[in-house]
N, C-alpha and C positions, 0 to 999 in steps of 0.2 A: 243218390244216397250220399250223405255226408256225416260220417261218424268222427267226431273230434276226439283227441286224446283226453282222458279224464282219470281222476283218482276217486275211488269210492271209499268212504270211511263213515261208519256210524257205530259208535260204541255203546249207545243207549240200550239197556235191557228193558224190553217192553212186556208188561203184564196186562193181558186183555181178558175181560169177561166179568161175570157177576161175582161180587164179593172179593175181588183181588185187593182192594184197598185195606181189607182187614189184616193183611200181612205186612203192611208198610213198616210197622215197628221192628220186625225182624231184619228187614233190609236196612233201615236207618241205623240200627245198632252196629252194623258192620263198619260204619263210617265215623261214628263218634257218639258221645253221650249227651252233648248239649245241642238242642235242636231249636232253630228259629222257624216257627210256623208262620207262614205268610198267606194272607187271604184277602178277599175283597170287603164288601160292605155288609155282610151278614146273611146272605141267602144260604151259605153253606151251613150256618147254624140252624136256620129255619127248617131246612130239609133233612137235617141229621147227618150230613156228610162230615161235618166238623167232629161230631161225637165219635164216629167210627175211627177217624184218624187219630184223635187225641187218645182214645182208649187203647188203640193198638200201640201207640208210642209209650204210654204209661205202663202197659203190661210188660214192656221190656226195660222198665226202670229209667227211662230217659227223662232228662230235665228239659222242660219246654218253655220257651219264651215266644211271645207273639207280636206280630205287627199286622194290623188290619187296616182296611180302608183303601186298598189299591183301587184306582179308578179304571173304568173301561178303556179309556185312552190314557195309558200310564204316564205319570209325570216324574221328572228327575227328583223333585223334592221328596217324594215318598221313598224313593230308592235311597237317597242320601240319609234320611232319618232312620230307615230300617238298617242300613249298613252301619251307622253309628251304634245302634243298639247291639248289632251283631258283634262289633269290635269290643264294646264294653262288657259283654257277657261271654266273650271267648267262644263264640259259636263254632261248632265243629261240623254241622250238617244243616242244610236248609230244606224244609219241606214246603212246597208251593201247592196250595189247595185252591184251585179255581181254573179260570180260562186262560187265554193267551196273555192278557195283560198282567196277570199275577205271575205267570211263569216267566215271561220276558223280564219283568221287574226283578224276580228272584235271581235270574242269571246274572244281571249286572250287579246286584247286591253281593253275590258270591265273589265276583271279581274285585269289587270295592273293598270288601272285608279282607280278603286274602292278600291284596297288594297294597292296602292302606292308601288308596287313591280316591279322588272324587269321581263318582260314577260317570259324569259327563265327559271326563277325560278319555274314557274308553270309546264313547260314542263318536268323538271327534278325532280319534286316533292320535291323541296327544300322549297317551300312556300305553305301554306294551305289557300286558299282564303275563306273568310266568306261572301262575297257579290260580286255583279257584276253590271255594268251599264246595264240597260235594252237594249236589242238588238231587232231590227226589220230588217227583210231581204226581199229584192226583188231579186228573183232568175232569172238569165239569162242563165244558163246552167244546163241541166238535167244530173246529174252524181253522185254527192257525197252523197246526202241525208243529208248533213249538215244542211239544212234548217229546219229539224225536229228531231235533236238529240243533245246530249250533248258532242260531240266529236270535236276535232280540231287537225290539223296537222300543224307543223311548222318546218322549217329547219334552221340550224345554220352552216354555212361554217367554222366558226372559230373552233368549236368543232368537226366538221365532223359528224354531226348527223341530221337525220330527224325523229322527234318523234311525236307520237300521245298523246293526253291528253284528258281524259274523266272526266267530272265533271257535276253534275246536274245543277250547276250555268251557264253552257254554253248553255243551251237550249234557243233558241230565244223566246221572248215573243210572237211574231206574225211573220208569214212568208207569203209573197204574191207571189203566183205562177201563172203567166200569160204565158201559153204556147206560145203565139205569140211573147214573148220576146226571145224565143229560135230559131225562124225561121232564124235568121241571123247568127247562129253559123255555121262555115265552116264544110264541110263534114268530114274532118279528125277529128275535135274535137267532132263532133256529134258521130262519130264511137267510139272515145275514151270514151265518156260519157256512151255509151251503154256497152262497156267493163267494165267500172268501176261499173255500177249498177249490172251487172251480177257477177262481182267479189265479191261485197258485199254480194249478196245472197249466193254465194259459200262459203264465209268465215263462214257464219252462218251454212250452210249445214254441213261443216266439223268440226263444234264445238262439244263440249261435250253435248250429249243428242240427241235423235232421236224421237221426238214426231211426230207421223204419220201425223196428220192434218197439222202441221207446215211444214213438209217435202213437202206435196202436195202444200201448199201455196207458199213456196219458189220456188219449181220447176215451178209453174204457172207463177210467176213473171219473171223467166228466159225465159220460153217459150214465154211469151207475148212479151218480148223485142226482142227475136230472130225472132219471126214471123213478127214483124213490121219493123225490122231494114233495110232490103233490100229495101222495098218500101219507107221508109223515106229518105234514101240516094238518091233515084231517084226522090222523091218529097219533097225536104227540106222545102218547104213553106206550106206543108199540116198541117193545124192546128190540126186536129183530131189525126194524127200520132204523132205530137209533144206532144200533151196532154197525149197520152197513154204512151210514153216514160218518160215524166216528172213524171207521177204518179207512174210508175214502179220504178223510181229512188228513190222517196220518200219512198215508201213501202219497198224497199229493205233494208233500214237502219234507219227506225224510231222505231225500237224495235220489230216489229211484227214477223220478222223471227227468233228472239231469244227467243220467248215464249217457255217455256218447255226445255230450254237449259241452261247449266251452263255458257257457253261463246261461242263466235265464236272462230275460230282458229287464223286468222290474220297473219299467217306465210308468205303467198304470198304477202300481203301488205308490210310486213317488208322487203322482198326482193326488191319489187318495189321501196320502199322509198330509198334504197341504190343506185339504178340505177338513180333515179331522182337527188339525191344528187351529184353523181359523174358526170353525163353527162347532167343534166337539161332536161332529157327526159320527155315528157308529162306523167302525172301520169297514165292515162288509157293505154298508149302504153307500159309502164313497166309491167302492169298486163297481157296484152295479150301475152307478152313474158314469164312472170314468171309462170302463172297458168298451162299451159301445161307441163312445165318443172317440177313443183312441183308434178303434178299428175303422171308423169312418175316415179318420185322417190318413190311415195307412192303406186303405183298400186299393188305391192305384199304385202304391209303392211296392206292396207285397201281395198281389192278387192271388198268386199260386199258393202261397202259404195259407192264406185265409180260406181259399177254395178247398184245399186239402182238409183243413179242419172241418169245413162244412160237409164235405163228402162223408167223413167218418161219423159226424154227430147227427147230421140232418138229411143225408142223402142228396145234397146239392153241392156243386162245386162253384157256384156263383157267389162272389164275395158279398154282394148286396143281400142275397137271401140268407147267407150265413149270419150276417150281422143282425138282420131283422128277426131271425129265429132266436138268436141269443137274447136279444132285447125283449122279445115276447115271453121267453121263459122267465126272465127277471120280473116282468110285469105280473105274470101268473102267480108267482110266489110272493107278490106284494113287496118286492124290493124296489126302491126308487130308481128311475132311469133318467131323471132330470134334477137339476139343482132345486128347482121350485118344489118338487115332490118331497125333497128332504128338508124343506123349510128354509131354503136359502133363496132369497128374492133375486129377481133379475137385476135389480139395482146394484147387486154385489159384483157384477161382471168385472169391473175395473179392479176391484180388490183382489179377485181371484187371479186375474192376469198378472197383477203386480206381485202377488205372492209366488206364483210359478216362476216369474222372472227373477225375483230376488234370490231364490234358492236354486236357480238354474236347473230346474227339473228336467230329467232326461232318462232314457233307458240305457242299458249297458250294451245292447246290440243295435237297436233302432234309435239312433240319437235324435233328440228333439232340438229345434232351434227356437230362438225368441219369436220368430214369425209363426211358429206352430201354436203358441200359447193362446192367442185370440181365437184361432180356429177351433181348438179343442174346447175352449170355454164356451164358444157359441154352440158347438155340438152338445155340450152338457146342458145348455139352456134350452135349445130347440130339439129335444129328443122326439 
């Protein structure tokens, strides 16, 4: 048993259930009267979520400015443009309507507006923010957990980087989670969201520290997601199943799975970010490719840790069986487990290795060396 020193902190107020977004106007009014509404490419309008949010804000007499078109793999250019709009209009509160990319972008917008800084300066730790614009979120995709944490991810094609940034200022003030807002998510992105939440739990599992009770909680989150995944993909409009996955995603990355741990590992996410940067591959799809590959690399280095995971999830403490069971689960929900299945040809092998090498991809606990990059890449090719 190894329980590390830790500090627990989560100031986000979470509203969960049917109809909660109808009250966002009352919450937003507490923080200001000028709202920047941020969303993606139009699905929120198609399915009526936009109307619910806008009507609620208008009922409270709030002035609304909009920035739309946030991409599934968010880019710094959009954040920069939205922040400029926010500064010009003296924005007092940001409302993010969408999935993880929209909310992550909104977090960095808030820092850029409040501190009058270029957004990429935060991602590279060149700027130290002292304040942020209050952020409210309406979640439409169960996956990233960003609705209840202080993390954000952004990519920059000019510098060739996709980076994560964690700061307590990034925590949303309030988040509104209505599972019915996720029933319109296509099957492939529903599957990718499930992969993402499982990957978050695994990153915590393989971090430094092994508190037994948190191990059991973390494994339970993964087991719950796996148990309901197949049925949800067959019944995508099932509210109860959507609610279960949405709660799993939030619990996987709101700090709970890190209690008693020094840190998560995050090496697999680092690998996935490079694939998204190079090929615009959906985030969850990069993780279903990278996690089995990373585990195959690590199986002789940390067999007991992988074996304990297998005993809790699959009833086996054999690392090979654990890895194959996880890989089979990804296959069954039609998430890719190889580069080729994600449309990345084998001929890109050297490009992938060069990208991992360029950005010195590694974990926080299980460090990777340049010699590991070809091995991991080959595992991603020969799944």
